[in-house]
C-alpha positions as CSV (number, residue, x, y, z in Angstrom):
1,M,-166.3,108.5,62.6
2,T,-166.8,110.7,60.3
3,I,-170.4,112.6,59.2
4,P,-170.6,113.3,55.7
5,S,-172.3,116.7,55.5
6,L,-176.0,116.1,53.7
7,N,-174.8,117.1,50.5
8,Q,-171.9,115.2,49.9
9,P,-173.1,113.3,46.9
10,W,-174.0,116.8,45.4
11,L,-170.4,118.0,46.3
12,D,-168.8,114.7,45.0
13,Q,-170.1,115.7,41.6
14,T,-167.3,118.4,40.9
15,V,-163.8,117.0,41.8
16,E,-160.2,118.6,41.4
17,Q,-157.0,117.9,42.5
18,P,-155.1,120.8,44.8
19,L,-153.3,123.2,43.3
20,D,-149.6,123.9,44.6
21,P,-150.3,121.4,47.5
22,D,-147.0,122.4,49.3
23,L,-148.4,126.1,50.2
24,P,-148.3,126.2,53.9
25,I,-152.1,127.4,55.2
26,C,-153.4,128.5,58.3
27,D,-156.9,128.4,58.3
28,P,-158.0,131.3,60.2
29,H,-161.7,130.9,60.5
30,H,-164.1,127.7,61.0
31,H,-166.4,126.2,63.3
32,L,-167.1,123.0,65.1
33,W,-170.5,121.8,66.6
34,D,-172.5,118.6,66.9
35,M,-176.3,118.3,66.2
36,R,-177.2,121.2,64.1
37,P,-180.6,120.4,62.3
38,L,-180.5,123.3,60.5
39,R,-177.1,123.3,58.8
40,V,-175.7,120.8,55.6
41,S,-173.0,119.6,58.1
42,Q,-175.0,119.0,61.1
43,R,-171.9,117.9,63.0
44,Y,-168.5,118.9,62.4
45,L,-165.8,118.0,65.3
46,L,-162.4,116.7,64.9
47,D,-162.9,114.3,62.6
48,E,-164.9,116.1,60.3
49,I,-162.8,118.9,59.6
50,L,-159.7,116.7,59.5
51,A,-161.4,114.8,56.5
52,D,-161.7,118.3,54.9
53,T,-158.0,119.7,55.8
54,G,-157.0,116.4,54.8
55,T,-157.5,116.6,51.0
56,G,-154.4,117.7,49.6
57,H,-153.7,121.1,50.7
58,N,-151.0,121.9,53.2
59,V,-153.0,123.6,55.8
60,E,-150.9,123.3,59.1
61,S,-153.1,125.5,61.2
62,T,-156.5,126.2,62.2
63,V,-158.5,129.4,64.5
64,F,-161.7,128.3,65.8
65,I,-164.2,131.0,65.8
66,E,-167.4,131.3,67.5
67,C,-170.6,129.5,66.9
68,G,-172.6,128.9,69.8
69,A,-171.8,125.6,70.4
70,M,-171.3,123.6,73.7
71,Y,-172.8,126.4,76.0
72,K,-172.9,125.1,79.6
73,A,-176.0,123.8,80.5
74,A,-176.3,125.9,84.1
75,G,-174.7,128.5,85.5
76,P,-174.9,132.4,85.0
77,D,-176.0,133.3,81.8
78,A,-172.4,135.5,81.1
79,L,-170.6,132.6,82.0
80,R,-172.0,129.8,80.0
81,P,-170.6,130.7,76.0
82,V,-167.0,129.6,78.0
83,G,-168.1,126.3,77.7
84,E,-167.6,126.6,73.8
85,T,-164.2,127.8,75.2
86,E,-163.4,124.5,76.8
87,F,-164.8,122.2,74.6
88,V,-162.9,123.6,71.7
89,N,-159.4,123.5,74.1
90,G,-160.4,119.6,74.7
91,I,-160.4,119.6,70.9
92,A,-157.5,121.4,70.5
93,A,-155.2,119.4,72.8
94,M,-156.3,116.2,70.9
95,S,-154.9,117.7,67.5
96,A,-151.9,118.7,69.6
97,A,-151.2,115.8,70.7
98,G,-149.8,114.8,67.2
99,L,-151.8,111.5,66.7
100,Y,-154.2,112.6,64.5
101,G,-152.2,114.2,61.8
102,A,-150.0,117.2,61.4
103,T,-152.5,119.7,61.1
104,R,-153.3,121.8,64.7
105,V,-156.7,122.3,64.5
106,A,-158.2,125.5,66.7
107,A,-154.0,126.4,67.4
108,G,-156.4,129.8,68.3
109,I,-159.7,129.8,69.6
110,V,-161.9,133.1,69.5
111,G,-165.2,133.3,71.6
112,T,-167.7,135.2,72.7
113,A,-169.0,137.2,75.2
114,D,-171.7,139.8,75.3
115,L,-170.1,143.2,75.9
116,R,-173.1,145.4,76.7
117,L,-172.2,143.9,80.3
118,G,-169.5,146.4,80.4
119,D,-166.9,146.5,82.9
120,A,-168.8,143.3,84.6
121,V,-167.5,141.1,81.4
122,Q,-164.2,141.1,82.7
123,A,-164.8,138.3,84.5
124,V,-166.3,136.5,81.1
125,L,-162.8,137.7,79.4
126,D,-160.7,136.0,82.3
127,A,-162.7,133.0,82.4
128,H,-162.4,132.4,78.5
129,L,-158.6,132.9,79.1
130,G,-158.3,130.6,81.7
131,A,-160.3,127.5,79.6
132,G,-158.6,128.0,76.5
133,G,-155.4,126.5,77.3
134,G,-152.9,129.2,76.6
135,R,-154.9,129.2,72.9
136,F,-157.8,132.4,73.7
137,R,-157.0,135.0,71.2
138,G,-160.1,137.1,70.9
139,I,-164.1,137.9,71.1
140,R,-166.4,137.8,68.8
141,Q,-170.4,139.5,69.2
142,A,-171.8,139.7,65.7
143,A,-173.6,142.7,64.5
144,A,-175.4,140.9,61.7
145,W,-178.5,142.7,60.7
146,D,-180.6,144.1,58.5
147,A,-184.3,146.0,58.1
148,D,-185.5,143.9,55.6
149,P,-187.0,140.7,57.3
150,A,-185.8,138.5,54.8
151,L,-182.2,138.3,56.4
152,P,-181.4,136.5,58.9
153,A,-180.0,138.5,62.2
154,S,-177.2,137.1,64.1
155,R,-178.3,134.6,66.7
156,A,-178.7,137.3,69.4
157,N,-180.6,139.2,67.2
158,P,-178.6,142.4,68.1
159,G,-180.9,145.1,66.1
160,S,-179.2,147.9,64.7
161,G,-176.0,149.7,65.9
162,L,-174.4,147.4,68.3
163,F,-170.9,148.4,67.9
164,L,-172.1,152.5,68.4
165,R,-173.8,151.9,71.7
166,D,-172.3,153.0,74.7
167,E,-172.7,149.7,76.4
168,F,-171.2,147.7,73.8
169,R,-168.1,149.7,74.0
170,A,-168.0,149.6,77.7
171,G,-167.2,146.2,77.1
172,F,-165.2,146.7,74.4
173,K,-162.6,148.6,76.0
174,H,-161.1,145.5,77.9
175,L,-160.1,143.7,75.1
176,G,-157.0,145.5,74.1
177,P,-155.8,145.4,78.0
178,R,-155.6,141.9,77.5
179,Q,-154.4,141.2,74.0
180,L,-157.3,140.1,72.8
181,T,-158.7,140.8,69.2
182,F,-162.7,141.5,68.1
183,E,-164.0,140.0,64.8
184,A,-166.3,141.9,63.1
185,W,-169.3,140.2,61.8
186,C,-171.6,142.0,59.9
187,Y,-173.8,143.3,56.7
188,H,-171.9,145.7,54.1
189,R,-174.3,148.4,55.2
190,Q,-172.9,148.2,59.1
191,I,-169.3,148.3,57.4
192,P,-169.1,152.3,58.6
193,D,-170.1,151.1,62.3
194,V,-166.7,149.1,61.9
195,T,-165.0,151.8,60.9
196,A,-166.4,154.2,63.6
197,L,-165.2,151.5,66.3
198,A,-161.8,151.2,64.6
199,R,-161.2,154.6,65.4
200,A,-162.7,154.5,68.7
201,F,-160.3,152.0,69.9
202,P,-157.1,152.4,67.9
203,N,-155.1,149.9,69.7
204,T,-157.4,147.2,69.4
205,T,-157.2,144.6,66.5
206,I,-160.4,144.7,64.8
207,I,-161.1,141.5,62.0
208,L,-163.5,141.9,59.3
209,N,-165.3,138.8,58.8
210,H,-166.1,137.6,55.3
211,F,-165.8,140.6,53.3
212,G,-168.4,142.8,55.7
213,G,-171.3,140.5,54.4
214,P,-172.5,141.8,51.1
215,L,-175.9,140.8,50.0
216,G,-177.6,139.3,47.7
217,I,-181.1,138.0,48.7
218,G,-184.0,139.8,49.6
219,T,-184.0,143.4,49.1
220,Y,-180.8,143.3,47.6
221,A,-181.5,140.6,45.0
222,G,-180.7,141.5,41.6
223,Q,-178.7,144.0,42.8
224,A,-175.3,143.2,42.9
225,D,-173.5,146.4,40.7
226,A,-175.2,148.7,43.6
227,V,-174.3,146.5,46.5
228,Y,-170.5,146.5,44.9
229,A,-170.2,150.0,44.9
230,E,-171.8,150.8,47.9
231,W,-169.4,148.1,49.8
232,Q,-166.5,149.4,47.8
233,T,-166.8,152.9,49.0
234,S,-167.3,151.4,53.0
235,I,-164.0,149.1,52.6
236,T,-161.9,151.9,51.0
237,E,-162.3,154.1,54.7
238,L,-162.4,150.9,56.8
239,A,-159.0,150.6,55.0
240,T,-157.6,153.5,56.4
241,C,-158.2,152.1,60.2
242,P,-154.2,150.5,60.6
243,N,-155.9,148.5,63.5
244,V,-158.2,146.3,61.2
245,V,-157.6,143.6,59.0
246,A,-159.9,141.7,56.6
247,K,-160.5,138.0,56.1
248,L,-160.8,136.7,52.8
249,G,-164.3,134.4,52.2
250,G,-166.9,133.6,53.4
251,I,-169.0,134.9,50.6
252,N,-170.3,131.6,49.5
253,M,-173.2,131.6,51.6
254,E,-176.9,131.8,50.7
255,I,-177.1,135.2,51.9
256,N,-174.6,136.5,49.6
257,G,-176.7,135.6,46.4
258,F,-174.3,133.5,44.0
259,G,-177.2,130.8,44.4
260,W,-174.0,127.8,44.1
261,H,-176.5,125.7,46.6
262,E,-179.6,125.9,43.7
263,R,-177.1,124.6,40.7
264,P,-177.3,121.1,39.7
265,Q,-173.6,120.5,40.3
266,P,-171.3,122.7,42.5
267,P,-168.8,125.1,41.0
268,S,-165.4,124.7,39.8
269,S,-162.6,126.2,41.5
270,A,-161.8,128.9,38.2
271,E,-165.9,129.2,38.7
272,L,-165.3,130.5,42.3
273,A,-162.4,132.8,41.3
274,Q,-164.4,134.2,38.5
275,A,-167.4,135.1,40.2
276,T,-166.1,136.7,43.2
277,R,-162.5,137.5,42.0
278,H,-163.8,141.8,42.4
279,Y,-164.1,141.1,46.2
280,Y,-160.9,139.7,46.7
281,E,-158.7,142.2,44.3
282,F,-160.3,145.2,45.6
283,T,-160.0,144.1,49.4
284,I,-156.1,143.1,48.9
285,D,-155.4,146.8,47.1
286,K,-156.9,148.7,49.8
287,F,-155.7,146.6,53.1
288,G,-152.2,145.0,51.2
289,T,-151.4,141.4,51.6
290,D,-150.0,142.3,55.2
291,R,-153.7,143.0,56.0
292,C,-155.4,140.0,54.7
293,M,-155.9,135.8,54.9
294,F,-157.7,133.5,53.0
295,E,-160.4,132.0,55.2
296,S,-162.7,129.1,55.0
297,N,-165.7,129.8,56.9
298,F,-166.4,126.0,56.9
299,P,-168.8,124.2,57.1
300,V,-170.9,127.0,56.6
301,D,-170.0,127.4,53.2
302,K,-169.5,123.9,52.7
303,V,-173.2,124.1,51.6
304,S,-171.5,125.7,48.1
305,C,-168.2,124.2,47.2
306,S,-165.6,121.6,48.7
307,Y,-162.9,122.5,50.7
308,V,-160.2,121.3,48.0
309,V,-162.4,123.6,45.5
310,L,-162.2,126.8,47.9
311,W,-158.8,126.8,48.3
312,N,-158.1,125.9,44.9
313,S,-160.2,129.1,43.8
314,F,-157.9,130.9,46.3
315,K,-154.8,129.9,44.8
316,R,-156.4,130.4,41.2
317,L,-156.9,134.0,42.4
318,T,-153.0,135.1,43.1
319,S,-151.8,132.6,40.8
320,A,-149.8,135.7,39.3
321,Y,-148.8,137.1,43.2
322,S,-145.1,136.7,44.5
323,L,-144.1,133.9,46.8
324,A,-144.0,136.6,50.0
325,D,-147.5,138.0,48.9
326,K,-148.7,134.3,49.1
327,A,-147.5,133.4,52.2
328,K,-149.0,136.9,54.2
329,L,-152.2,135.7,52.4
330,F,-152.2,132.3,53.1
331,H,-150.7,132.0,56.4
332,D,-148.6,134.2,57.6
333,T,-150.9,137.3,58.3
334,A,-152.9,134.9,60.2
335,T,-150.2,133.4,62.4
336,R,-149.1,136.8,63.2
337,V,-152.6,138.1,63.7
338,Y,-153.4,135.1,66.0
339,R,-150.0,134.3,67.4
340,L,-150.2,131.3,67.0
341,A,-146.5,130.8,68.1
342,D,-147.7,131.5,71.3
343,S,-149.9,128.4,71.5
344,A,-147.3,125.5,69.8
């Protein structure tokens, strides 16, 4: 049984038909969880994600990104996040059976580990690989932090400079030899730290999440032009690192400051595209379509819009693009970076 999000009546006020419904999509960034009372979607399991992906867009596959779900209740602290991989791999196996439709949910899995463990993190990485059923692809250890206490820090409260610390890099060095990618979730003033990390480990693929988190609340409220200018400078430099790939999405969260969730009616796809176009077009210009992929960041971004509206906004943004570039942005870059053919 599907459990609707708390804002479903609000979302239902803006209904659109999917644009270009045959275009193949790989959604490379979503979460799965249960019993999250502080989230607009308190439960997001197989039924719930299929309710979203099944609304008309041609979503062929997805990639799960860690979110602190279903950690082991016992055992060594370092290994408890492996429970999340076990949980997601079970859902992926259900989806792969084909009984629930054509979409292959969690065809790729990204978990977490405390890379500050240094060499000791190898046991955690290998445990994830063992639990992932051939689907495990990488690690995300979030660095999102800002000195402004109005800004929420990542779950582990990393403080400043996580990506620059020696103990973090001592664990990070073990990703590349295992063909594991790294998801960089940070706020926009931390993007230079991602650049430094990418240059220190040129043989490890780093995936920038959510445009590097441009902020629009707290100290940054009313500073959209200044934030964008600073972000442009940082993104331009980051794009010179060939081992970095950019996820295009995750910009409809409360922290981004657009305030969609505060409106009496949800935005249309045209409104979303117009308000955020400058971030998408600048990133695509700097990275190229070979290193960019659209993402939903659901159910987090569901606080602002429906799945149909979100992907319609991406299709509006790329209406003048070539078929080859659309294929890369919506599907091919993601399936290549996450090696999804390897988990088929």
